[in-house]
C-alpha positions as MATLAB code, in Angstrom:
seq = 'XXXXXXXXXXXXXXXXXXXXXXXXXXXXXXXXXXXXXXXXXXXXXXXXXXXXXXXXXXXXXXXXXXXXXXXXXXXXXXXXXXXXXXXXXXXXXXXXXXXXXXXXXXX';
ca = [
       2.443  -12.183   -9.261;
       5.370  -10.420  -10.849;
       2.898   -8.618  -13.208;
       0.791   -7.374  -10.371;
       3.846   -6.415   -8.502;
       5.161   -4.444  -11.455;
       1.923   -2.576  -12.074;
       1.782   -1.693   -8.395;
       5.473   -0.406   -8.615;
       6.698   -2.906   -6.304;
       9.123   -5.876   -6.732;
       7.390   -9.399   -5.982;
       9.221   -9.801   -2.618;
       7.961   -6.358   -1.414;
       4.404   -7.083   -2.543;
       4.420  -10.489   -0.832;
       5.473   -8.849    2.457;
       2.938   -6.048    2.073;
       0.309   -8.693    1.459;
       1.481  -10.837    4.569;
       1.499   -7.807    6.868;
      -1.938   -6.757    5.692;
      -3.355  -10.155    6.328;
      -1.798  -10.409    9.842;
      -4.063  -10.371   12.970;
      -2.652   -7.104   14.418;
      -2.819   -5.171   11.255;
      -5.109   -2.583   12.646;
      -2.748   -1.738   15.368;
       0.192   -1.733   12.882;
      -1.777    0.762   10.682;
      -2.419    2.925   13.860;
       1.292    2.918   14.524;
       2.057    3.959   10.955;
      -0.456    6.945   11.098;
       0.902    7.962   14.430;
       4.477    8.096   13.318;
       3.393   10.213   10.277;
       4.690    7.748    7.773;
       8.108    7.741    9.138;
      10.410    5.671    6.934;
      12.668    4.486    9.707;
      10.785    4.324   13.027;
      12.386    3.665   16.303;
      11.275    0.332   17.745;
      10.809    0.439   21.506;
      10.404   -2.684   23.595;
       9.734   -3.074   27.358;
       7.141   -2.167   29.930;
       6.135    0.540   32.371;
       4.025    0.692   35.567;
       2.883    3.988   37.174;
       2.025    3.680   40.894;
       0.556    5.788   43.405;
       3.439    7.093   45.586;
       1.584    6.728   48.864;
      -0.385    3.517   48.385;
       1.743    1.588   45.831;
      -1.456    0.932   43.908;
      -1.011    0.414   40.269;
      -2.603    3.294   38.287;
      -1.494    2.333   34.827;
       0.656   -0.335   33.178;
       1.721   -0.808   29.531;
       3.788   -3.460   27.832;
       4.956   -3.785   24.247;
       4.215   -7.539   24.510;
       0.627   -6.678   23.323;
       1.883   -4.621   20.188;
       2.186   -6.403   16.813;
       5.828   -7.844   16.806;
       6.337   -6.962   20.361;
       7.339   -3.402   19.583;
       6.024    0.048   19.689;
       7.107    2.170   16.632;
       7.659    5.963   17.177;
       8.865    8.546   14.660;
      12.596    8.885   14.215;
      12.559   12.664   14.215;
      15.324   13.051   11.852;
      15.497   16.456   10.316;
      17.316   15.336    6.983;
      14.898   14.683    4.090;
      17.671   12.186    2.622;
      16.947   10.054    5.714;
      13.193   10.504    6.442;
      11.208   12.765    4.267;
       8.246   12.479    6.608;
      10.078   13.596    9.755;
      11.844   16.267    7.847;
       8.634   17.670    6.483;
       7.229   17.770   10.054;
      10.330   19.584   11.346;
      10.207   22.006    8.572;
       6.643   22.822    9.413;
       7.570   23.229   13.147;
      10.597   25.500   12.337;
       8.329   27.615   10.090;
       5.876   28.388   12.831;
       8.488   28.892   15.400;
      10.299   31.426   13.208;
       6.998   33.157   12.282;
       6.023   33.334   15.867;
       9.277   35.065   16.801;
       8.921   37.527   13.960;
       5.133   38.410   14.634;
       5.904   38.590   18.392;
];
């Protein structure tokens, strides 16, 4: 296992953790969360639930709970601007800033 881990550029413990995660039943949802966070290195882990009700009737229009998410958490991007902390979020922020400045200059 250590030879395979070394060839993949990972230490054996990290490789074992990646393989455990990839074999877990909720891996498709975990993969979806990773894509949605843009590869954030330190995603914020939210827990809890929300219910949206019609103000007049009280009928439940929508409900959501993190209990159905892998590990019981919903991961969202940290949004940190510093590349030393999160290169993926810093890259997104830099792109957004470029377009805001460009739009201001162009008019």
